[in-house]
C-alpha positions as CSV (number, residue, x, y, z in Angstrom):
1,M,17.1,-62.5,0.9
2,A,15.1,-64.9,3.0
3,F,12.0,-62.8,2.7
4,R,12.2,-62.7,-1.0
5,Q,12.4,-66.2,-1.5
6,R,9.6,-66.9,0.7
7,C,7.3,-64.1,-0.5
8,V,5.3,-65.7,-3.5
9,A,4.3,-62.3,-4.8
10,S,7.0,-59.9,-3.9
11,E,6.3,-57.3,-6.8
12,A,2.6,-57.1,-5.8
13,F,3.8,-56.8,-1.9
14,V,6.1,-53.9,-2.8
15,S,3.5,-52.2,-5.1
16,A,1.0,-52.4,-2.1
17,V,3.5,-51.0,0.5
18,N,4.7,-48.2,-1.9
19,G,0.8,-47.5,-2.4
20,E,0.4,-47.2,1.5
21,L,3.4,-45.2,1.8
22,R,2.1,-42.7,-0.9
23,G,-1.2,-42.6,0.8
24,L,0.3,-41.8,4.2
25,L,2.3,-39.0,2.6
26,Y,-0.6,-37.5,0.7
27,R,-2.6,-37.7,4.1
28,R,0.2,-35.9,5.8
29,Q,0.4,-33.3,3.2
30,Y,-3.5,-32.8,3.3
31,R,-3.5,-32.4,7.0
32,A,-0.6,-29.8,6.8
33,R,-2.4,-27.9,4.1
34,L,-5.6,-28.1,6.0
35,Q,-4.0,-26.8,9.1
36,E,-2.5,-24.0,7.2
37,S,-5.6,-23.1,5.4
38,R,-7.5,-23.2,8.9
39,A,-4.9,-20.9,10.3
40,A,-5.3,-18.5,7.4
41,A,-9.1,-18.6,7.8
42,Y,-8.8,-18.0,11.6
43,G,-6.5,-15.0,10.9
44,Q,-9.0,-13.4,8.3
45,F,-11.8,-13.8,10.8
46,V,-9.6,-12.1,13.3
47,D,-8.7,-9.3,11.0
48,M,-12.2,-8.8,9.6
49,A,-13.4,-8.5,13.2
50,A,-10.7,-5.9,13.8
51,V,-11.9,-4.1,10.6
52,I,-15.4,-4.1,11.8
53,S,-14.5,-2.8,15.1
54,D,-12.3,0.0,13.5
55,A,-15.4,1.0,11.4
56,A,-17.7,1.0,14.2
57,G,-15.3,3.0,16.3
58,E,-14.8,5.5,13.4
59,L,-18.8,5.9,13.1
60,G,-19.1,6.3,16.8
61,G,-16.2,8.4,17.2
62,S,-17.3,11.4,15.1
63,A,-16.7,14.8,16.9
64,G,-20.1,16.0,15.3
65,P,-21.2,19.3,14.0
66,D,-19.1,22.2,14.1
67,G,-21.8,25.0,14.7
68,A,-19.2,27.9,14.7
69,V,-17.8,27.0,11.3
70,E,-21.4,26.5,10.0
71,R,-22.5,30.1,11.2
72,R,-19.5,31.8,9.6
73,L,-20.1,30.0,6.4
74,I,-23.7,30.8,6.2
75,R,-22.9,34.5,6.8
76,F,-20.4,34.3,4.0
77,L,-23.0,33.1,1.7
78,K,-25.5,35.7,2.7
79,A,-22.9,38.4,2.3
80,K,-22.4,37.3,-1.3
81,E,-26.2,37.2,-1.8
82,I,-26.1,33.2,-2.4
83,E,-29.2,31.3,-1.2
84,G,-27.9,28.1,0.2
85,T,-27.5,25.7,3.1
86,C,-24.4,24.6,4.9
87,S,-23.3,21.8,7.2
88,A,-20.0,21.5,8.9
89,F,-18.7,18.7,11.0
90,R,-15.5,16.9,12.2
91,D,-14.8,13.3,11.8
92,G,-13.3,10.9,14.3
93,H,-9.7,12.5,13.5
94,G,-10.9,15.9,14.1
95,R,-10.7,16.7,10.4
96,L,-13.2,19.5,9.3
97,H,-15.9,18.7,6.5
98,A,-18.3,21.1,5.0
99,I,-21.1,20.7,2.6
100,L,-22.6,23.9,0.8
101,E,-25.7,23.5,-1.3
102,G,-27.7,26.0,-3.2
103,A,-28.1,27.5,-6.8
104,G,-25.2,29.9,-6.6
105,M,-22.4,27.2,-5.9
106,E,-21.3,26.8,-9.3
107,A,-20.9,30.8,-9.7
108,L,-19.0,30.7,-6.4
109,A,-16.6,27.9,-7.5
110,E,-15.9,29.8,-10.8
111,E,-14.2,32.7,-8.7
112,P,-10.5,32.2,-8.7
113,D,-10.0,32.7,-5.1
114,Y,-12.9,31.0,-3.6
115,L,-11.1,28.4,-1.8
116,E,-8.8,30.8,0.0
117,R,-11.9,32.8,1.0
118,L,-13.6,30.0,2.4
119,S,-10.5,28.8,4.1
120,D,-10.1,32.0,5.7
121,V,-13.8,31.9,7.1
122,A,-13.5,28.4,8.2
123,G,-10.2,29.1,10.1
124,T,-8.4,26.1,8.2
125,R,-7.2,25.4,4.7
126,L,-9.9,23.7,2.7
127,C,-9.8,21.6,-0.4
128,R,-12.7,20.8,-2.7
129,I,-13.8,17.1,-3.4
130,K,-14.9,16.9,-7.0
131,T,-18.2,15.0,-7.2
132,G,-19.7,16.4,-10.7
133,E,-22.9,17.4,-8.7
134,A,-24.2,20.7,-9.8
135,G,-25.1,23.1,-7.1
136,R,-23.0,21.4,-4.4
137,L,-19.8,22.1,-2.8
138,I,-18.1,19.3,-0.8
139,L,-15.0,20.8,1.1
140,R,-12.5,19.0,3.4
141,Q,-9.9,20.2,5.4
142,A,-6.7,20.1,3.4
143,E,-3.5,18.2,4.5
144,P,-0.4,20.4,5.5
145,L,1.9,18.0,3.7
146,A,2.2,16.9,0.0
147,V,4.0,14.1,-1.4
148,S,5.4,13.6,-5.0
149,V,6.0,10.2,-6.4
150,G,8.1,9.3,-9.3
151,I,8.1,5.7,-10.8
152,A,10.4,4.1,-13.2
153,S,10.6,0.6,-14.6
154,M,12.4,-1.7,-16.7
155,K,11.6,-5.3,-18.0
156,K,13.9,-8.4,-17.9
157,E,15.9,-8.6,-21.1
158,G,13.8,-10.9,-23.6
159,E,10.6,-10.6,-21.6
160,N,7.4,-8.9,-23.1
161,V,6.1,-7.8,-19.7
162,S,7.5,-6.9,-16.3
163,G,6.6,-9.1,-13.2
164,D,6.7,-5.9,-11.1
165,R,3.8,-3.6,-10.4
166,G,3.8,-0.3,-8.7
167,T,1.2,2.5,-7.9
168,Y,0.2,5.1,-5.3
169,F,-2.9,6.8,-4.1
170,K,-4.5,9.0,-1.4
171,T,-7.2,7.8,0.8
172,D,-10.2,9.8,2.1
173,S,-8.5,10.1,5.4
174,G,-5.4,11.8,4.1
175,L,-2.9,8.6,4.1
176,L,-0.6,8.5,1.0
177,C,-0.1,5.0,0.2
178,V,2.7,3.7,-2.2
179,I,2.7,0.1,-3.2
180,L,5.1,-2.1,-4.9
181,S,4.9,-5.7,-5.7
182,D,7.4,-8.1,-7.3
183,G,5.8,-11.4,-8.6
184,M,8.2,-14.4,-8.2
185,G,10.1,-15.0,-11.5
186,T,9.5,-13.0,-14.6
187,G,6.9,-12.8,-17.5
188,E,3.1,-13.2,-17.4
189,Q,2.9,-15.4,-14.4
190,A,4.9,-13.0,-12.4
191,A,2.9,-10.0,-13.7
192,H,-0.3,-11.8,-12.8
193,E,0.7,-12.3,-9.3
194,S,2.1,-8.7,-8.7
195,I,-1.1,-7.1,-10.5
196,A,-3.4,-9.3,-8.3
197,T,-1.6,-8.4,-5.2
198,V,-1.6,-4.6,-5.7
199,E,-5.2,-4.7,-6.7
200,I,-6.3,-6.6,-3.6
201,L,-4.2,-4.4,-1.2
202,E,-5.4,-1.2,-3.1
203,E,-9.2,-2.0,-2.7
204,L,-8.5,-2.7,1.2
205,L,-6.9,0.3,1.9
206,K,-9.2,2.7,-0.1
207,A,-12.1,0.9,1.8
208,G,-10.4,2.3,5.1
209,T,-8.7,-0.9,6.4
210,E,-5.8,-0.2,8.6
211,P,-2.7,-0.9,6.6
212,G,-1.2,-3.7,8.9
213,C,-4.5,-5.4,8.9
214,A,-4.9,-5.0,5.2
215,M,-1.4,-6.5,4.8
216,R,-2.4,-9.7,7.0
217,L,-5.6,-10.1,5.0
218,L,-3.6,-10.1,1.6
219,N,-1.3,-12.7,3.2
220,S,-4.3,-15.0,4.2
221,A,-5.8,-14.5,0.7
222,A,-2.7,-15.6,-0.8
223,M,-2.5,-18.6,1.4
224,L,-5.9,-19.6,0.4
225,K,-5.3,-20.0,-3.2
226,N,-5.8,-23.3,-4.9
227,G,-3.4,-25.7,-6.3
228,E,-2.4,-24.4,-9.9
229,D,-3.3,-20.8,-9.2
230,W,-0.7,-20.7,-6.3
231,G,1.8,-18.0,-6.8
232,Y,3.9,-15.7,-4.6
233,A,4.9,-12.0,-4.7
234,T,6.8,-9.6,-2.4
235,V,5.0,-6.6,-1.1
236,D,6.2,-3.2,-0.1
237,L,3.8,-0.7,1.4
238,C,4.6,2.9,2.4
239,C,1.9,4.9,4.3
240,I,2.4,8.5,5.0
241,D,-0.1,10.5,7.1
242,L,-0.1,13.7,5.2
243,F,-1.3,15.6,8.4
244,T,1.5,14.6,10.7
245,G,4.2,13.0,8.6
246,Q,4.1,9.8,10.5
247,T,5.1,7.0,8.2
248,S,5.0,3.2,8.3
249,F,6.9,0.7,5.9
250,Y,5.2,-2.7,5.6
251,K,7.1,-5.4,3.9
252,Y,6.6,-9.3,3.0
253,G,9.7,-10.5,1.6
254,A,10.6,-7.2,-0.1
255,A,14.0,-5.7,-0.8
256,P,15.3,-3.0,1.3
257,S,14.0,0.6,1.2
258,Y,16.1,3.7,1.6
259,V,15.1,7.1,3.5
260,K,17.0,10.3,3.4
261,T,16.7,12.7,6.1
262,G,19.1,15.6,5.7
263,R,22.5,14.0,5.3
264,A,21.5,10.7,6.9
265,I,20.4,7.7,5.0
266,R,18.5,4.9,6.7
267,R,18.3,1.3,5.2
268,V,14.8,-0.2,6.0
269,R,15.3,-4.0,5.9
270,C,12.9,-6.9,5.6
271,T,13.2,-10.3,7.2
272,S,9.7,-11.8,6.6
273,L,8.9,-14.2,3.8
274,V,6.6,-13.2,0.8
275,A,3.0,-13.0,1.1
276,G,1.2,-16.6,1.1
277,M,4.0,-18.2,2.8
278,L,3.2,-17.3,6.5
279,A,0.5,-18.5,8.7
280,G,-0.5,-18.0,12.5
281,E,1.4,-15.8,14.9
282,G,4.2,-15.3,12.2
283,S,1.9,-13.9,9.5
284,S,2.5,-10.3,10.2
285,P,4.7,-8.2,7.9
286,D,7.7,-6.4,8.9
287,M,6.7,-2.8,10.1
288,I,9.1,0.1,10.6
289,K,7.7,3.4,11.6
290,M,9.3,6.9,11.5
291,R,8.3,10.5,10.8
292,L,9.1,12.2,7.6
293,R,9.3,16.1,7.2
294,P,9.4,18.4,4.4
295,G,12.4,17.7,2.3
296,N,12.8,14.0,3.3
297,V,13.2,11.4,0.5
298,A,12.5,7.8,0.3
299,L,13.2,5.2,-2.4
300,I,11.4,1.8,-2.6
301,A,12.8,-0.6,-5.2
302,S,12.5,-4.2,-6.4
303,D,15.3,-6.8,-5.8
304,G,16.3,-6.3,-9.5
305,V,17.6,-3.0,-8.5
306,L,19.3,-4.1,-5.4
307,A,21.1,-7.2,-6.4
308,E,23.8,-7.0,-3.8
309,K,24.7,-5.8,-0.3
310,N,27.0,-3.0,-1.5
311,D,24.5,-0.2,-1.8
312,Q,27.2,2.7,-1.7
313,W,26.3,3.7,-5.3
314,L,22.7,4.1,-4.3
315,R,23.4,6.0,-1.3
316,D,25.6,8.5,-3.5
317,I,22.5,9.0,-5.7
318,L,20.3,9.9,-2.8
319,N,23.0,12.1,-1.4
320,A,22.9,14.2,-4.5
321,S,19.1,14.0,-4.9
322,D,18.5,17.6,-3.4
323,G,16.3,19.5,-5.8
324,V,15.9,16.6,-8.3
325,E,12.5,15.7,-9.6
326,T,11.2,12.2,-8.0
327,K,10.7,10.8,-11.5
328,T,14.2,11.7,-12.5
329,L,15.6,10.3,-9.1
330,A,13.7,6.9,-9.8
331,R,15.2,6.8,-13.4
332,T,18.7,7.8,-12.5
333,A,18.6,4.9,-9.7
334,L,17.2,2.3,-12.4
335,K,19.8,3.4,-14.8
336,A,22.7,3.0,-12.5
337,A,21.4,-0.5,-11.5
338,A,21.0,-1.7,-15.1
339,E,24.7,-0.5,-15.8
340,R,25.6,-2.4,-12.7
341,F,23.9,-5.6,-12.8
342,G,22.5,-5.7,-16.4
343,H,19.0,-6.8,-17.4
344,T,18.8,-9.9,-15.6
345,D,15.6,-9.2,-13.5
346,D,12.6,-6.9,-13.8
347,M,13.5,-3.6,-12.0
348,T,11.2,-1.0,-10.7
349,A,12.0,2.2,-8.5
350,L,9.6,4.5,-6.9
351,A,11.0,7.9,-5.4
352,I,9.0,9.8,-2.8
353,R,9.8,13.3,-1.6
354,V,7.6,15.0,1.2
355,E,6.9,18.6,0.9
356,E,4.8,21.5,2.4
357,R,1.6,22.0,0.6
358,Q,1.8,25.1,-1.4
C-alpha cells in the first residue's frame, strides 16, 4: 500500500514490469527452442554421417564378380544359340545379381519356365527385375520368404478423411517395410501429418537408410518444423528381412502391436513419445527385435483400434487366424473394434503373415 501511494505512475510501472517479464519468458522460450533445434540438427548430422558411412561400407564391401556363375550362364546361352553377354556378381550381403544382354533375351523371357532354368544354372533361385529395357534381363537372387499384407481402415464418424496412413513395400535389399502413422487428432490436419510422415520415412528407407537411423532422421525433421506447421504423428515401422526372417519393430508413440507364433501371442509395447517431441540422447524410437518364421502373423493397429488395456478380444481373433487371408484378418479386427468402441476415432489395422516363397 505504501508503495502504491508513493509511486506517481503505478500503472505505467506495472505495465513496464509486465513487459520485461514477458520479454524474459519469451527469451527463455527462444533459448529452449534454440537448444532443441540445435540438438535436432546435431542429431541429423550424426545420423547423416552414419548413412554416408553405411553407403561407403556397402560400396566397398561388395563380394565382387562370381566367375563360376557367369561361365555357367554363358554356356547356357550358347546352348540355346543366343548371342549375348553376361555378368554376375554378389553384393555386400552375398546376394547374387546377374545381367544378361543380347538380341535373344526377349525371346528367352517369353519361355514359360525360363526363370526356373536360369535358377538351376545359377544354383540359386532367381527373380527378374522389370526395367522395360529391350534385350536385357536383370536377375537377382530371390528371397526364400514372402509376406502377405492386408490393410483395413475406417474414418471417425463425421469426418471426411482419416488421420491414419498405412503402406508397405519391399526394398532392393530384400527388406519388407510396413509403416503406419496416426496423425494427432482427426480430419485434414491429422491426415496431413500422417501422410507427410509416411512419405519421408518411405523415401529414406527406399534410399537404403538403416531403419533405426531413418526413424531418428524423421524425428529430427519433425522437431525442426516451424511454428504453425508444427504437428505430431505416431509412427509404427515393421521391417522383415525376407532372407532370414529377422524382424524389427520401431515405434514412436504408437499403440501396441501383436505377434502370433504358434499358439503364443506377444504384445509389442511402446514407451517413447510421438515423433517430433524427442531430442538428444532420448530421441531414438522403441525397438524390439525377433525372428518371424513361415506361418507367423503380426497385427499393427492405430490407437483407435486398441482403446483399452483389455485385449483378450483381439487375442481371440489372432488365435483363430490360421488360414485366414490377411485382408480378412485386418477387416475382422477393425469390425470387432468398431463394435466394441464405436467410431470415436480413426481406425487402421495392418495384418502381416510370413510364408515360404512358392
